[in-house]
C-alpha positions in Angstrom: 79.1 75.0 103.7 79.8 73.8 100.2 78.2 75.8 97.4 77.4 72.5 95.6 74.6 74.0 93.5 77.3 75.8 91.5 79.6 72.9 90.8 80.2 72.1 87.1 82.1 69.6 85.1 84.8 70.1 82.5 82.4 70.3 79.6 80.4 73.1 81.3 83.7 74.9 82.1 84.7 74.6 78.4 81.5 76.3 77.3 81.8 79.0 79.9 85.4 79.6 79.0 84.5 80.0 75.3 81.8 82.4 76.1 84.2 84.4 78.3 86.8 84.6 75.6 84.2 85.8 73.2 83.0 88.5 75.6 86.5 89.7 76.3 87.1 90.5 72.6 84.4 93.2 72.9 85.2 96.8 73.4 84.0 98.7 76.4 84.8 96.1 79.1 85.6 97.7 82.4 87.6 96.3 85.4 86.6 96.9 89.0 89.1 96.3 91.7 88.2 96.0 95.4 91.1 95.5 97.8 90.3 94.7 101.4 93.1 95.0 104.0 91.9 93.2 107.2 93.0 93.6 110.8 96.8 93.3 111.3 96.8 92.4 114.9 100.5 93.4 115.2 101.8 96.8 114.0 104.4 95.1 111.8 101.7 93.1 110.0 99.3 96.1 109.8 102.0 98.1 108.1 102.9 95.3 105.7 99.4 94.5 104.7 98.6 98.1 104.1 101.7 98.5 101.9 100.6 95.5 99.8 97.1 97.0 99.5 98.3 100.5 98.5 100.9 99.1 96.1 98.2 97.0 94.3 95.8 99.9 94.0 98.6 102.2 92.7 99.6 99.7 90.1 96.1 99.2 88.9 95.7 103.0 88.4 99.2 103.9 87.1 100.1 100.8 85.1 96.6 99.7 84.0 94.7 102.9 83.8 91.9 102.1 86.3 90.2 105.3 87.5 90.2 106.0 91.2 86.5 105.2 91.5 87.1 101.7 90.1 90.1 101.0 92.3 88.8 100.8 95.9 91.0 100.1 98.9 89.3 99.4 102.3 91.6 99.5 105.3 91.6 98.9 109.0 92.4 102.6 109.6 91.1 104.9 106.9 93.5 107.6 108.2 96.6 105.5 107.8 97.0 106.3 104.1 95.5 108.7 101.6 95.0 105.7 99.3 92.5 104.1 101.7 89.1 104.9 100.4 87.0 103.4 103.2 87.0 101.2 106.3 87.4 97.4 105.9 84.7 96.7 108.5 82.0 94.2 107.4 79.5 96.9 106.6 82.0 98.7 104.4 82.6 95.5 102.3 78.9 94.8 102.0 78.3 98.4 100.9 81.0 98.4 98.2 79.9 95.0 96.8 76.3 96.1 96.8 77.3 99.2 94.9 79.2 97.2 92.4 76.1 95.0 91.9 74.3 98.1 90.6 77.2 99.7 88.6 79.0 96.8 87.0 77.9 95.6 83.5 77.5 92.0 82.4 80.8 92.0 80.4 82.8 93.8 83.2 85.6 92.2 85.2 85.5 92.3 89.1 88.6 91.5 91.1 88.3 91.2 94.9 91.6 90.8 96.8 91.7 90.0 100.6 95.0 90.9 102.4 95.4 90.0 106.0 94.8 87.1 108.4 92.2 84.4 108.2 90.8 81.7 110.4 89.0 78.3 110.1 87.1 76.7 112.9 84.8 73.7 112.3 83.1 74.4 109.0 83.4 78.2 109.2 86.1 80.1 107.2 86.4 83.8 107.8 88.7 86.7 106.9 89.6 88.7 110.0 88.2 92.3 110.0 88.0 95.1 112.5 84.8 94.3 114.3 82.6 91.3 113.2 84.2 89.1 110.5 82.5 88.4 107.2 82.0 84.6 106.8 83.0 83.1 103.4 79.4 82.0 102.8 78.1 85.5 103.1 80.9 86.8 100.9 79.8 84.3 98.3 76.2 85.6 98.4 77.5 89.1 97.7 79.6 87.9 94.8 76.5 86.0 93.5 74.6 89.2 93.3 77.0 90.8 90.9 75.7 91.1 87.3 78.8 89.6 85.8 80.2 86.1 86.2 83.7 87.4 85.2 84.7 87.6 88.9 87.9 86.7 90.7 88.3 86.4 94.4 91.9 86.3 95.7 92.3 85.5 99.4 95.9 85.9 100.4 95.3 85.2 104.1 96.3 82.3 106.2 93.7 79.4 106.5 92.2 80.5 103.2 92.0 77.1 101.5 88.4 76.4 102.3 87.3 79.5 100.2 87.9 77.4 97.1 85.2 74.9 98.0 82.9 77.5 99.5 83.1 80.2 96.7 83.6 78.1 93.6 81.2 79.0 90.8 81.1 78.8 86.9 83.1 81.6 85.3 84.6 82.6 88.7 88.3 82.4 89.6 89.1 81.6 93.2 92.7 81.9 94.4 93.8 81.1 98.0 97.2 81.4 99.6 96.8 78.1 101.4 95.5 74.6 100.4 93.6 74.1 103.7 92.2 75.8 106.8 95.0 74.1 108.8 97.8 76.2 107.2 97.5 79.0 109.8 100.9 80.6 109.6 101.2 84.2 108.2 101.5 83.9 104.5 104.0 85.5 102.0 101.8 84.8 98.9 100.1 88.1 99.1 103.2 90.2 98.7 104.4 88.3 95.7 100.9 88.4 94.1 100.9 92.2 94.4 104.5 92.3 93.1 103.3 90.5 89.9 101.3 93.5 88.8 104.0 96.1 89.4 106.3 95.3 86.4 106.6 92.8 83.5 108.6 90.0 85.3 105.4 88.0 85.7 104.5 88.4 82.0 105.5 84.8 81.3 104.2 84.7 77.7 105.7 88.1 76.9 102.5 89.4 75.4 102.7 92.8 77.2 100.0 92.2 79.8 99.7 90.2 83.1 96.9 87.7 83.5 95.5 86.4 86.7 97.0 83.0 85.9 100.5 84.6 85.4 100.1 86.5 88.7 99.3 83.3 90.5 102.1 81.3 88.9 104.6 84.1 89.7 103.4 84.4 93.3 103.5 80.7 93.9 107.0 80.3 92.5 108.4 83.3 94.4 106.7 82.1 97.6 108.5 78.7 97.3 111.8 80.5 96.6 111.3 82.7 99.8 111.0 79.6 102.0 113.8 77.7 100.2 116.3 80.5 100.4 115.7 80.7 104.2 115.8 76.9 104.6 112.3 77.0 106.0 109.5 74.4 105.6 106.9 75.6 103.1 103.8 76.2 105.2 101.5 77.6 102.5 100.4 75.9 99.3 98.4 78.2 97.0 95.4 77.0 95.0 93.5 78.2 91.9 90.1 77.1 90.9 88.3 78.5 87.8 86.3 75.6 86.4 83.6 75.7 89.0 84.2 72.2 90.4 85.2 73.4 93.9 88.6 71.8 93.7 91.7 73.9 93.4 94.9 73.2 91.5 98.4 73.9 92.7 100.0 74.1 89.3 97.3 75.4 86.9 97.9 76.2 83.3 95.7 76.8 80.2 96.1 73.0 79.5 94.9 71.8 82.9 91.4 71.7 84.3 92.0 75.0 86.1 93.8 77.9 84.5 92.1 78.7 81.1 89.6 81.3 82.6 92.3 82.9 84.8 94.5 83.2 81.7 91.9 85.6 80.2 91.4 87.7 83.3 93.5 90.9 83.3 93.4 94.4 84.8 93.7 95.7 81.2 96.6 96.7 79.1 99.5 98.5 81.0 98.7 102.2 80.9 102.1 103.5 79.9 102.4 101.0 77.1 98.8 101.6 76.0 99.4 105.4 76.1 102.5 105.1 73.9 100.5 102.9 71.5 97.6 105.4 71.4 100.0 108.2 70.6 101.6 106.2 67.8 98.3 105.2 66.3 96.1 108.2 67.2 92.6 108.2 65.7 92.4 110.8 63.0 89.8 113.6 63.2 87.8 115.4 60.5 85.4 118.3 60.1 82.9 115.7 58.7 80.9 114.1 61.6 80.2 111.0 59.5 83.9 110.5 58.9 84.7 111.0 62.6 82.1 108.3 63.4 83.7 105.9 60.9 87.2 106.6 62.3 86.0 105.8 65.8 84.3 102.6 64.6 87.5 101.6 62.8 89.6 102.2 66.0 87.2 100.0 68.0 87.5 97.2 65.5 91.3 97.5 65.5 91.2 97.2 69.3 89.0 94.1 69.1 91.4 92.5 66.7 94.4 93.3 69.0 92.5 91.9 72.0 91.5 88.7 70.1 95.1 88.1 69.1 96.2 88.5 72.7 93.8 85.8 73.7 94.8 83.4 70.9 96.8 80.9 73.0 93.8 80.4 75.3 91.3 79.8 72.6 90.2 76.9 70.4 92.1 77.5 67.1 88.9 77.1 65.0 87.0 79.6 67.1 89.9 82.0 67.0 90.2 81.8 63.2 86.4 82.3 62.7 86.3 85.3 65.0 89.5 86.9 63.5 88.2 86.4 60.0 84.8 88.1 60.9 86.6 91.1 62.5 89.0 91.5 59.5 86.1 91.5 57.1 84.3 94.1 59.1 87.6 96.1 59.3 88.0 95.9 55.5 84.5 97.1 54.9 85.0 100.0 57.3 88.1 101.1 55.5 86.2 101.0 52.2 83.6 103.3 53.7 86.2 105.7 54.9 88.1 105.7 51.6 84.8 106.5 49.7 84.2 109.6 51.8 87.8 110.7 51.8 87.7 110.5 48.0 90.1 107.6 47.7 87.8 105.3 45.8 
């Protein structure tokens, strides 16, 4: 069933994107990752899907600094790996998303990744789970209940194409490994999507952080290479929709109808790089509580300036300049307050 009530035109998408960009320049935004590894059906697939899931969770924590409680991995067999935090049965997914609906904040990011097999019969699209499957329509209801619209759903399974039409919504990014429900072969897209987050190869604009758009572009390109190198017919055609019109794009970019929102969605700054930066620019401390407060506020402003500059290419130039000017003025005033207390004038 199409979620037509949520369809929006390009003008609406532009407004939403501008609002999203503005919210992402704020400090304190958290990312929540939910990876669901479905039923493998075959031991080889079960092992492969679990490896993809554990690799993505590990990268989120070690590279991007997500704490374990915000990097959830649900698997077919909870005992198969210490990384699996719960079962991927239908009730487990419902419980995790219901919990997120109470914990997540309006500015937070939520990334849900489905890894496994999918099916499409008639008008029903499902992701295959141990026990009863969770229909796409019901998954959409769970995503609608989240307090943030900054949500991304990535379905790396076969026959996942219908999820674009069924789950499209303003501010939401929907990625599928296939373009339709008739592409039923096991997909390779998921493995390359996970690979995109494990290093800097997918960092196409070389700004030090991977965006959801870059992860999609990398995975799509590497999937095509996989089939080409083996002289195989390409049987999966990934789609990305992020403008709420229920129609996916195969080659999205920040200049196409789909891609601008996904370009702003990240797991955060890579942990090791961020840690090195923090060490080099550590916030000073003082015996004066008021000075400590000002130091912290200055650090937060500096972080907002850095985040805004990272998003520059995806923003309207005039909006970018206005926001940057406002932040730099605030930063200058904050430095004046600090110098006054430190005795520097």
